[in-house]
C-alpha beads as a LAMMPS data file, in Angstrom:
LAMMPS data file: protein, C-alpha beads

91 atoms
90 bonds

1 atom types
1 bond types

-500.0 500.0 xlo xhi
-500.0 500.0 ylo yhi
-500.0 500.0 zlo zhi

Masses

1 110.0

Atoms # bond

1 1 1 133.142 403.814 438.937
2 1 1 136.547 405.909 439.750
3 1 1 135.209 409.304 438.234
4 1 1 132.119 408.920 440.521
5 1 1 134.345 408.196 443.563
6 1 1 136.570 411.319 442.923
7 1 1 133.489 413.333 442.487
8 1 1 132.357 411.910 445.645
9 1 1 135.583 413.077 447.192
10 1 1 135.611 416.893 445.664
11 1 1 132.227 416.920 447.297
12 1 1 133.225 415.990 450.432
13 1 1 136.141 417.803 450.623
14 1 1 134.606 420.891 449.606
15 1 1 131.436 420.561 452.061
16 1 1 133.862 420.187 454.992
17 1 1 136.055 423.350 453.733
18 1 1 132.839 425.329 453.433
19 1 1 132.092 424.305 457.284
20 1 1 135.515 425.128 458.603
21 1 1 135.210 428.491 456.465
22 1 1 132.380 429.374 458.494
23 1 1 133.826 428.100 461.812
24 1 1 136.786 430.311 460.789
25 1 1 134.834 433.242 460.378
26 1 1 133.072 433.112 463.660
27 1 1 136.241 431.915 465.758
28 1 1 137.470 435.545 464.045
29 1 1 134.196 437.190 465.663
30 1 1 134.617 435.823 468.870
31 1 1 138.644 436.815 469.176
32 1 1 137.659 440.488 468.310
33 1 1 134.378 440.309 470.933
34 1 1 136.351 438.768 473.768
35 1 1 138.838 441.312 472.947
36 1 1 136.427 444.255 473.094
37 1 1 135.121 443.140 476.339
38 1 1 138.652 442.502 477.389
39 1 1 139.335 446.253 476.595
40 1 1 136.231 447.672 478.351
41 1 1 136.398 445.511 481.750
42 1 1 139.878 445.080 482.181
43 1 1 140.594 447.525 485.077
44 1 1 137.194 445.953 486.861
45 1 1 138.502 442.583 486.104
46 1 1 141.928 443.029 487.331
47 1 1 140.827 444.382 490.543
48 1 1 138.537 441.260 490.923
49 1 1 141.532 439.044 489.873
50 1 1 139.450 437.153 486.713
51 1 1 141.873 438.549 484.101
52 1 1 143.524 435.279 483.644
53 1 1 140.395 433.427 482.865
54 1 1 139.839 435.850 480.185
55 1 1 143.359 435.852 478.888
56 1 1 142.872 431.866 478.687
57 1 1 139.762 432.262 476.533
58 1 1 141.381 434.663 474.221
59 1 1 144.354 432.428 473.940
60 1 1 142.309 429.451 472.951
61 1 1 140.033 431.238 470.801
62 1 1 143.191 432.567 468.756
63 1 1 144.849 429.129 468.796
64 1 1 141.425 427.728 467.121
65 1 1 141.441 430.384 464.531
66 1 1 145.003 429.865 463.705
67 1 1 144.139 425.837 463.406
68 1 1 141.461 426.396 461.232
69 1 1 143.731 428.810 459.107
70 1 1 146.066 426.010 458.111
71 1 1 143.287 423.292 457.686
72 1 1 141.701 425.387 455.444
73 1 1 144.878 425.911 453.570
74 1 1 145.740 422.319 453.728
75 1 1 141.892 421.247 452.364
76 1 1 142.307 423.835 449.585
77 1 1 145.203 422.264 448.063
78 1 1 143.822 419.012 448.430
79 1 1 140.633 419.895 447.050
80 1 1 142.944 421.619 443.786
81 1 1 144.377 417.944 443.419
82 1 1 140.675 416.469 443.161
83 1 1 139.737 418.830 440.643
84 1 1 139.155 417.171 437.295
85 1 1 141.648 418.303 434.579
86 1 1 140.149 420.678 432.291
87 1 1 138.954 419.452 429.078
88 1 1 141.077 419.957 425.990
89 1 1 139.024 421.562 423.311
90 1 1 139.021 419.495 419.955
91 1 1 140.978 421.416 417.371

Bonds

1 1 1 2
2 1 2 3
3 1 3 4
4 1 4 5
5 1 5 6
6 1 6 7
7 1 7 8
8 1 8 9
9 1 9 10
10 1 10 11
11 1 11 12
12 1 12 13
13 1 13 14
14 1 14 15
15 1 15 16
16 1 16 17
17 1 17 18
18 1 18 19
19 1 19 20
20 1 20 21
21 1 21 22
22 1 22 23
23 1 23 24
24 1 24 25
25 1 25 26
26 1 26 27
27 1 27 28
28 1 28 29
29 1 29 30
30 1 30 31
31 1 31 32
32 1 32 33
33 1 33 34
34 1 34 35
35 1 35 36
36 1 36 37
37 1 37 38
38 1 38 39
39 1 39 40
40 1 40 41
41 1 41 42
42 1 42 43
43 1 43 44
44 1 44 45
45 1 45 46
46 1 46 47
47 1 47 48
48 1 48 49
49 1 49 50
50 1 50 51
51 1 51 52
52 1 52 53
53 1 53 54
54 1 54 55
55 1 55 56
56 1 56 57
57 1 57 58
58 1 58 59
59 1 59 60
60 1 60 61
61 1 61 62
62 1 62 63
63 1 63 64
64 1 64 65
65 1 65 66
66 1 66 67
67 1 67 68
68 1 68 69
69 1 69 70
70 1 70 71
71 1 71 72
72 1 72 73
73 1 73 74
74 1 74 75
75 1 75 76
76 1 76 77
77 1 77 78
78 1 78 79
79 1 79 80
80 1 80 81
81 1 81 82
82 1 82 83
83 1 83 84
84 1 84 85
85 1 85 86
86 1 86 87
87 1 87 88
88 1 88 89
89 1 89 90
90 1 90 91
């Protein structure tokens, strides 16, 4: 029963980790896209006094990206702890 519970915990952590890694990938792409847009329109946006809004979005997206990296690292460590020990070869 304990093995079954540990197996379910490992499966849940692995599933969550997969989802977070996907979110991390998209967060990175979003930062890159915002940066590209920013570079294209910096001059025009500054004339329209809209640069602060884009700066704020870029900062928030960057914070999400960094936070996802930390949580992914934490869950990777937890997943390692939940892995069953390797079976010893009969000798």
